[in-house]
Short mmCIF file of the C-alpha atoms (twelve columns), coordinates in Angstrom:
data_MODEL
# 
_entry.id   MODEL 
# 
loop_
_atom_site.group_PDB 
_atom_site.id 
_atom_site.type_symbol 
_atom_site.label_atom_id 
_atom_site.label_alt_id 
_atom_site.label_comp_id 
_atom_site.label_asym_id 
_atom_site.label_seq_id 
_atom_site.Cartn_x 
_atom_site.Cartn_y 
_atom_site.Cartn_z 
_atom_site.pdbx_PDB_model_num 
ATOM 1   C CA . UNK A 1   -0.089  0.002  -0.113 1 
ATOM 2   C CA . UNK A 2   1.483   3.361  -0.984 1 
ATOM 3   C CA . UNK A 3   1.605   5.943  1.805  1 
ATOM 4   C CA . UNK A 4   -0.145  8.929  0.627  1 
ATOM 5   C CA . UNK A 5   1.034   11.370 3.145  1 
ATOM 6   C CA . UNK A 6   0.734   15.000 2.068  1 
ATOM 7   C CA . UNK A 7   2.310   16.656 5.175  1 
ATOM 8   C CA . UNK A 8   3.175   15.995 8.750  1 
ATOM 9   C CA . UNK A 9   3.151   18.585 11.540 1 
ATOM 10  C CA . UNK A 10  4.543   18.647 15.073 1 
ATOM 11  C CA . UNK A 11  2.288   20.522 17.334 1 
ATOM 12  C CA . UNK A 12  4.112   21.609 20.493 1 
ATOM 13  C CA . UNK A 13  2.571   23.254 23.387 1 
ATOM 14  C CA . UNK A 14  5.179   25.370 25.305 1 
ATOM 15  C CA . UNK A 15  5.223   27.649 28.361 1 
ATOM 16  C CA . UNK A 16  3.327   30.675 27.382 1 
ATOM 17  C CA . UNK A 17  5.238   33.980 27.749 1 
ATOM 18  C CA . UNK A 18  5.719   37.258 25.965 1 
ATOM 19  C CA . UNK A 19  9.465   37.842 25.085 1 
ATOM 20  C CA . UNK A 20  11.451  40.520 23.500 1 
ATOM 21  C CA . UNK A 21  12.899  40.514 19.848 1 
ATOM 22  C CA . UNK A 22  16.586  39.747 21.053 1 
ATOM 23  C CA . UNK A 23  15.484  36.860 23.179 1 
ATOM 24  C CA . UNK A 24  13.156  35.499 20.699 1 
ATOM 25  C CA . UNK A 25  15.717  35.686 17.974 1 
ATOM 26  C CA . UNK A 26  18.392  33.976 20.041 1 
ATOM 27  C CA . UNK A 27  15.801  31.148 20.900 1 
ATOM 28  C CA . UNK A 28  14.707  30.894 17.398 1 
ATOM 29  C CA . UNK A 29  18.283  30.646 16.095 1 
ATOM 30  C CA . UNK A 30  19.147  27.994 18.570 1 
ATOM 31  C CA . UNK A 31  16.046  25.956 17.704 1 
ATOM 32  C CA . UNK A 32  16.777  26.081 13.996 1 
ATOM 33  C CA . UNK A 33  20.272  25.056 14.547 1 
ATOM 34  C CA . UNK A 34  18.999  22.012 16.445 1 
ATOM 35  C CA . UNK A 35  16.672  21.192 13.791 1 
ATOM 36  C CA . UNK A 36  19.250  21.245 11.152 1 
ATOM 37  C CA . UNK A 37  20.978  18.323 13.020 1 
ATOM 38  C CA . UNK A 38  17.964  16.292 12.393 1 
ATOM 39  C CA . UNK A 39  18.336  16.925 8.724  1 
ATOM 40  C CA . UNK A 40  20.405  19.256 6.559  1 
ATOM 41  C CA . UNK A 41  17.135  20.524 4.716  1 
ATOM 42  C CA . UNK A 42  16.161  22.096 7.961  1 
ATOM 43  C CA . UNK A 43  19.427  24.301 7.977  1 
ATOM 44  C CA . UNK A 44  18.269  27.594 5.990  1 
ATOM 45  C CA . UNK A 45  15.272  29.418 7.176  1 
ATOM 46  C CA . UNK A 46  13.640  32.495 5.712  1 
ATOM 47  C CA . UNK A 47  10.752  34.962 6.539  1 
ATOM 48  C CA . UNK A 48  7.563   34.758 4.441  1 
ATOM 49  C CA . UNK A 49  7.232   37.094 1.636  1 
ATOM 50  C CA . UNK A 50  4.643   39.733 2.168  1 
ATOM 51  C CA . UNK A 51  3.447   39.794 -1.442 1 
ATOM 52  C CA . UNK A 52  3.519   37.140 -4.254 1 
ATOM 53  C CA . UNK A 53  7.056   37.080 -5.679 1 
ATOM 54  C CA . UNK A 54  8.188   39.391 -2.911 1 
ATOM 55  C CA . UNK A 55  11.548  39.060 -1.220 1 
ATOM 56  C CA . UNK A 56  12.169  36.814 1.848  1 
ATOM 57  C CA . UNK A 57  14.776  37.549 4.475  1 
ATOM 58  C CA . UNK A 58  17.291  35.105 5.804  1 
ATOM 59  C CA . UNK A 59  17.193  34.159 9.529  1 
ATOM 60  C CA . UNK A 60  20.930  34.560 9.487  1 
ATOM 61  C CA . UNK A 61  20.660  38.291 8.771  1 
ATOM 62  C CA . UNK A 62  19.511  39.485 12.243 1 
ATOM 63  C CA . UNK A 63  19.139  43.097 11.590 1 
ATOM 64  C CA . UNK A 64  16.929  42.744 8.604  1 
ATOM 65  C CA . UNK A 65  15.065  39.727 9.993  1 
ATOM 66  C CA . UNK A 66  14.276  41.484 13.318 1 
ATOM 67  C CA . UNK A 67  13.301  44.772 11.507 1 
ATOM 68  C CA . UNK A 68  10.965  42.716 9.254  1 
ATOM 69  C CA . UNK A 69  9.496   40.870 12.086 1 
ATOM 70  C CA . UNK A 70  8.850   43.785 14.433 1 
ATOM 71  C CA . UNK A 71  7.369   45.889 11.523 1 
ATOM 72  C CA . UNK A 72  5.102   43.203 10.093 1 
ATOM 73  C CA . UNK A 73  3.633   42.585 13.528 1 
ATOM 74  C CA . UNK A 74  4.070   45.958 15.020 1 
ATOM 75  C CA . UNK A 75  0.542   46.051 16.684 1 
ATOM 76  C CA . UNK A 76  0.698   42.470 17.983 1 
ATOM 77  C CA . UNK A 77  4.343   42.797 19.043 1 
ATOM 78  C CA . UNK A 78  3.523   45.757 21.558 1 
ATOM 79  C CA . UNK A 79  1.045   43.252 23.265 1 
ATOM 80  C CA . UNK A 80  2.239   39.843 22.642 1 
ATOM 81  C CA . UNK A 81  6.061   40.227 21.906 1 
ATOM 82  C CA . UNK A 82  8.246   38.401 19.537 1 
ATOM 83  C CA . UNK A 83  6.616   35.968 17.072 1 
ATOM 84  C CA . UNK A 84  7.801   34.576 13.735 1 
ATOM 85  C CA . UNK A 85  6.844   32.304 10.862 1 
ATOM 86  C CA . UNK A 86  9.594   30.987 8.690  1 
ATOM 87  C CA . UNK A 87  9.991   28.568 5.769  1 
ATOM 88  C CA . UNK A 88  12.836  26.686 4.052  1 
ATOM 89  C CA . UNK A 89  11.406  28.066 0.693  1 
ATOM 90  C CA . UNK A 90  13.477  30.973 -0.342 1 
ATOM 91  C CA . UNK A 91  11.057  31.851 -3.196 1 
ATOM 92  C CA . UNK A 92  7.357   31.189 -4.391 1 
ATOM 93  C CA . UNK A 93  8.465   28.330 -6.747 1 
ATOM 94  C CA . UNK A 94  9.918   26.429 -3.893 1 
ATOM 95  C CA . UNK A 95  6.830   26.611 -1.722 1 
ATOM 96  C CA . UNK A 96  5.208   23.289 -3.219 1 
ATOM 97  C CA . UNK A 97  8.570   21.595 -3.503 1 
ATOM 98  C CA . UNK A 98  8.603   18.243 -1.650 1 
ATOM 99  C CA . UNK A 99  10.411  18.618 1.757  1 
ATOM 100 C CA . UNK A 100 9.632   22.415 2.188  1 
ATOM 101 C CA . UNK A 101 9.240   23.026 5.923  1 
ATOM 102 C CA . UNK A 102 7.318   25.687 7.770  1 
ATOM 103 C CA . UNK A 103 8.116   26.684 11.335 1 
ATOM 104 C CA . UNK A 104 5.709   28.759 13.410 1 
ATOM 105 C CA . UNK A 105 7.197   30.207 16.633 1 
ATOM 106 C CA . UNK A 106 4.527   31.701 19.071 1 
ATOM 107 C CA . UNK A 107 5.718   31.921 22.641 1 
ATOM 108 C CA . UNK A 108 2.936   34.435 23.595 1 
ATOM 109 C CA . UNK A 109 0.433   31.864 22.531 1 
ATOM 110 C CA . UNK A 110 2.308   28.923 23.910 1 
ATOM 111 C CA . UNK A 111 2.921   26.781 20.874 1 
ATOM 112 C CA . UNK A 112 5.490   25.857 18.126 1 
ATOM 113 C CA . UNK A 113 4.572   24.081 14.941 1 
ATOM 114 C CA . UNK A 114 6.790   22.399 12.417 1 
ATOM 115 C CA . UNK A 115 5.220   21.412 9.134  1 
ATOM 116 C CA . UNK A 116 6.997   19.403 6.355  1 
ATOM 117 C CA . UNK A 117 5.300   19.125 3.128  1 
ATOM 118 C CA . UNK A 118 5.317   15.991 0.939  1 
ATOM 119 C CA . UNK A 119 8.378   14.651 2.950  1 
ATOM 120 C CA . UNK A 120 8.229   11.108 1.803  1 
ATOM 121 C CA . UNK A 121 8.684   12.181 -1.824 1 
ATOM 122 C CA . UNK A 122 11.512  14.341 -0.729 1 
ATOM 123 C CA . UNK A 123 13.424  12.020 1.675  1 
ATOM 124 C CA . UNK A 124 11.985  8.630  1.322  1 
ATOM 125 C CA . UNK A 125 10.125  6.776  4.263  1 
ATOM 126 C CA . UNK A 126 13.166  5.863  6.382  1 
ATOM 127 C CA . UNK A 127 14.670  9.369  6.374  1 
ATOM 128 C CA . UNK A 128 11.266  10.971 7.076  1 
ATOM 129 C CA . UNK A 129 10.714  8.887  10.132 1 
ATOM 130 C CA . UNK A 130 14.117  9.790  11.392 1 
ATOM 131 C CA . UNK A 131 13.677  13.501 10.721 1 
ATOM 132 C CA . UNK A 132 10.494  13.664 12.696 1 
ATOM 133 C CA . UNK A 133 11.933  11.793 15.506 1 
ATOM 134 C CA . UNK A 134 14.914  14.072 15.418 1 
ATOM 135 C CA . UNK A 135 12.903  17.256 15.226 1 
ATOM 136 C CA . UNK A 136 10.576  16.436 17.945 1 
ATOM 137 C CA . UNK A 137 13.442  15.670 20.208 1 
ATOM 138 C CA . UNK A 138 15.120  18.897 19.119 1 
ATOM 139 C CA . UNK A 139 12.136  21.023 20.008 1 
ATOM 140 C CA . UNK A 140 11.822  19.327 23.501 1 
ATOM 141 C CA . UNK A 141 15.524  19.749 24.183 1 
ATOM 142 C CA . UNK A 142 15.544  23.494 23.407 1 
ATOM 143 C CA . UNK A 143 12.112  24.795 24.279 1 
ATOM 144 C CA . UNK A 144 9.914   24.454 27.528 1 
ATOM 145 C CA . UNK A 145 7.629   21.943 25.851 1 
ATOM 146 C CA . UNK A 146 4.490   20.881 28.054 1 
ATOM 147 C CA . UNK A 147 3.221   18.460 25.474 1 
ATOM 148 C CA . UNK A 148 3.519   17.629 21.696 1 
ATOM 149 C CA . UNK A 149 1.897   15.408 19.118 1 
ATOM 150 C CA . UNK A 150 2.316   14.862 15.345 1 
ATOM 151 C CA . UNK A 151 -0.643  15.357 13.064 1 
ATOM 152 C CA . UNK A 152 -0.628  13.738 9.562  1 
ATOM 153 C CA . UNK A 153 -2.529  14.721 6.513  1 
ATOM 154 C CA . UNK A 154 -3.169  12.187 3.770  1 
ATOM 155 C CA . UNK A 155 -5.070  11.597 0.481  1 
ATOM 156 C CA . UNK A 156 -7.679  9.078  0.556  1 
ATOM 157 C CA . UNK A 157 -6.804  5.826  -1.344 1 
ATOM 158 C CA . UNK A 158 -9.379  6.799  -3.847 1 
ATOM 159 C CA . UNK A 159 -7.462  9.712  -4.727 1 
ATOM 160 C CA . UNK A 160 -10.521 11.892 -3.868 1 
ATOM 161 C CA . UNK A 161 -10.541 13.779 -0.703 1 
ATOM 162 C CA . UNK A 162 -8.117  14.412 2.252  1 
ATOM 163 C CA . UNK A 163 -8.143  13.277 5.855  1 
ATOM 164 C CA . UNK A 164 -6.239  14.163 8.924  1 
ATOM 165 C CA . UNK A 165 -5.365  12.579 12.321 1 
ATOM 166 C CA . UNK A 166 -6.171  15.494 14.481 1 
ATOM 167 C CA . UNK A 167 -9.955  15.818 15.248 1 
ATOM 168 C CA . UNK A 168 -10.997 13.292 12.497 1 
ATOM 169 C CA . UNK A 169 -9.022  10.258 13.735 1 
ATOM 170 C CA . UNK A 170 -7.722  11.020 17.298 1 
ATOM 171 C CA . UNK A 171 -9.180  8.618  19.913 1 
ATOM 172 C CA . UNK A 172 -10.536 11.037 22.520 1 
ATOM 173 C CA . UNK A 173 -12.445 14.173 21.115 1 
ATOM 174 C CA . UNK A 174 -12.111 15.758 24.649 1 
ATOM 175 C CA . UNK A 175 -8.370  15.099 25.237 1 
ATOM 176 C CA . UNK A 176 -4.978  15.750 23.759 1 
ATOM 177 C CA . UNK A 177 -3.766  13.591 20.969 1 
ATOM 178 C CA . UNK A 178 -0.276  12.255 20.119 1 
ATOM 179 C CA . UNK A 179 -0.787  10.857 16.771 1 
ATOM 180 C CA . UNK A 180 2.238   9.618  14.990 1 
ATOM 181 C CA . UNK A 181 4.513   10.500 17.859 1 
ATOM 182 C CA . UNK A 182 4.786   13.128 20.535 1 
ATOM 183 C CA . UNK A 183 6.703   14.225 23.838 1 
ATOM 184 C CA . UNK A 184 5.645   14.563 27.493 1 
ATOM 185 C CA . UNK A 185 7.963   16.048 30.078 1 
ATOM 186 C CA . UNK A 186 8.191   12.914 32.183 1 
ATOM 187 C CA . UNK A 187 10.698  10.012 32.281 1 
ATOM 188 C CA . UNK A 188 9.111   6.895  30.935 1 
ATOM 189 C CA . UNK A 189 10.015  3.239  30.549 1 
ATOM 190 C CA . UNK A 190 8.587   0.661  28.340 1 
ATOM 191 C CA . UNK A 191 6.473   -0.814 31.200 1 
ATOM 192 C CA . UNK A 192 4.664   2.586  31.246 1 
ATOM 193 C CA . UNK A 193 3.488   2.446  27.566 1 
ATOM 194 C CA . UNK A 194 4.024   -1.096 26.335 1 
ATOM 195 C CA . UNK A 195 2.012   -0.259 23.276 1 
ATOM 196 C CA . UNK A 196 4.486   2.474  21.939 1 
ATOM 197 C CA . UNK A 197 6.889   1.382  19.296 1 
ATOM 198 C CA . UNK A 198 9.745   3.388  20.826 1 
ATOM 199 C CA . UNK A 199 10.408  5.590  23.821 1 
ATOM 200 C CA . UNK A 200 13.269  8.072  23.413 1 
ATOM 201 C CA . UNK A 201 14.637  9.672  26.429 1 
ATOM 202 C CA . UNK A 202 15.309  13.476 26.123 1 
ATOM 203 C CA . UNK A 203 17.562  13.577 29.300 1 
ATOM 204 C CA . UNK A 204 16.018  15.347 32.247 1 
ATOM 205 C CA . UNK A 205 13.554  17.054 29.792 1 
ATOM 206 C CA . UNK A 206 11.239  13.922 29.379 1 
ATOM 207 C CA . UNK A 207 10.498  11.468 26.718 1 
ATOM 208 C CA . UNK A 208 9.558   11.167 23.037 1 
ATOM 209 C CA . UNK A 209 6.682   8.615  22.584 1 
ATOM 210 C CA . UNK A 210 6.606   6.999  19.147 1 
ATOM 211 C CA . UNK A 211 3.362   5.337  18.373 1 
ATOM 212 C CA . UNK A 212 4.332   3.960  15.013 1 
ATOM 213 C CA . UNK A 213 8.168   3.557  13.979 1 
ATOM 214 C CA . UNK A 214 7.492   4.050  10.427 1 
ATOM 215 C CA . UNK A 215 5.851   6.725  8.315  1 
ATOM 216 C CA . UNK A 216 2.350   6.989  9.644  1 
ATOM 217 C CA . UNK A 217 -0.261  5.900  7.280  1 
ATOM 218 C CA . UNK A 218 -3.792  7.087  7.839  1 
ATOM 219 C CA . UNK A 219 -4.978  4.613  5.411  1 
ATOM 220 C CA . UNK A 220 -3.422  1.642  7.366  1 
ATOM 221 C CA . UNK A 221 -5.847  0.432  10.065 1 
ATOM 222 C CA . UNK A 222 -3.011  -1.074 12.026 1 
ATOM 223 C CA . UNK A 223 -1.327  2.264  12.363 1 
ATOM 224 C CA . UNK A 224 -4.528  3.970  13.708 1 
ATOM 225 C CA . UNK A 225 -5.028  1.194  16.101 1 
ATOM 226 C CA . UNK A 226 -1.507  1.617  17.484 1 
ATOM 227 C CA . UNK A 227 -1.893  5.285  17.872 1 
ATOM 228 C CA . UNK A 228 -5.368  4.650  19.557 1 
ATOM 229 C CA . UNK A 229 -3.654  2.128  21.934 1 
ATOM 230 C CA . UNK A 230 -0.981  4.381  22.772 1 
ATOM 231 C CA . UNK A 231 -3.298  7.225  23.406 1 
ATOM 232 C CA . UNK A 232 -5.623  5.100  25.559 1 
ATOM 233 C CA . UNK A 233 -2.633  3.974  27.806 1 
ATOM 234 C CA . UNK A 234 -1.498  7.668  28.098 1 
ATOM 235 C CA . UNK A 235 -5.072  8.674  29.251 1 
ATOM 236 C CA . UNK A 236 -5.014  5.742  31.716 1 
ATOM 237 C CA . UNK A 237 -1.675  6.918  33.443 1 
ATOM 238 C CA . UNK A 238 -2.508  10.560 33.300 1 
ATOM 239 C CA . UNK A 239 -0.488  11.804 30.490 1 
ATOM 240 C CA . UNK A 240 -3.315  12.906 28.073 1 
ATOM 241 C CA . UNK A 241 -4.929  15.844 29.487 1 
ATOM 242 C CA . UNK A 242 -8.563  16.677 28.981 1 
ATOM 243 C CA . UNK A 243 -8.935  19.807 26.766 1 
ATOM 244 C CA . UNK A 244 -12.731 20.102 26.645 1 
ATOM 245 C CA . UNK A 245 -14.656 19.113 29.620 1 
ATOM 246 C CA . UNK A 246 -17.914 20.013 28.071 1 
ATOM 247 C CA . UNK A 247 -17.707 16.773 25.964 1 
ATOM 248 C CA . UNK A 248 -17.412 14.748 29.256 1 
ATOM 249 C CA . UNK A 249 -21.268 15.207 29.979 1 
# 
């Protein structure tokens, strides 16, 4: 069965705080350097162009990047502090290139997202699995991550329509979800979640929980079953918080 993954996205909840431009830039630069260790394709990052065909600015150019970031979000910056959305696409023509990554850094809103478009066609299945495991670990090492999960979007086998793990396929509508893989700030051993394909220690920070140790396929019932088993176990041991208590009644 061909894996029809369109994109996969790490969705990390971090400690919510408003930070200044210099602190934000320092954290962002450190994070992108750590991501580049996961794969060379995550080495060069650029601001998003403000218009079609417009210029992007390299993260490496601190003065220009910060000037653009604070000007573009001038009103929000006064209230919420530094935020940034970056891509590995240096131009419009690279936007739909397989392997293009998008990084959203929002400390004031308490989240970080890393999306990679069409990763299997760009890197192959084995490397894609390694990239996401390395990336989720890098984010957890560098940032105050409270919880993270990995969503997957895929085409239906018929070729008509798209489905996603989050909301549509997660086990509990009222709890967090982990999907393909995720992170919790707790030290875990296989006896805690025997259903997980792998548990990867992130030192004193916590543990990466891998539900399926290959490219997650939404059209594969076994992959969905394994993710659900992991989420059920996590809920049972108190690692999958309730997000909407109104759904409990």
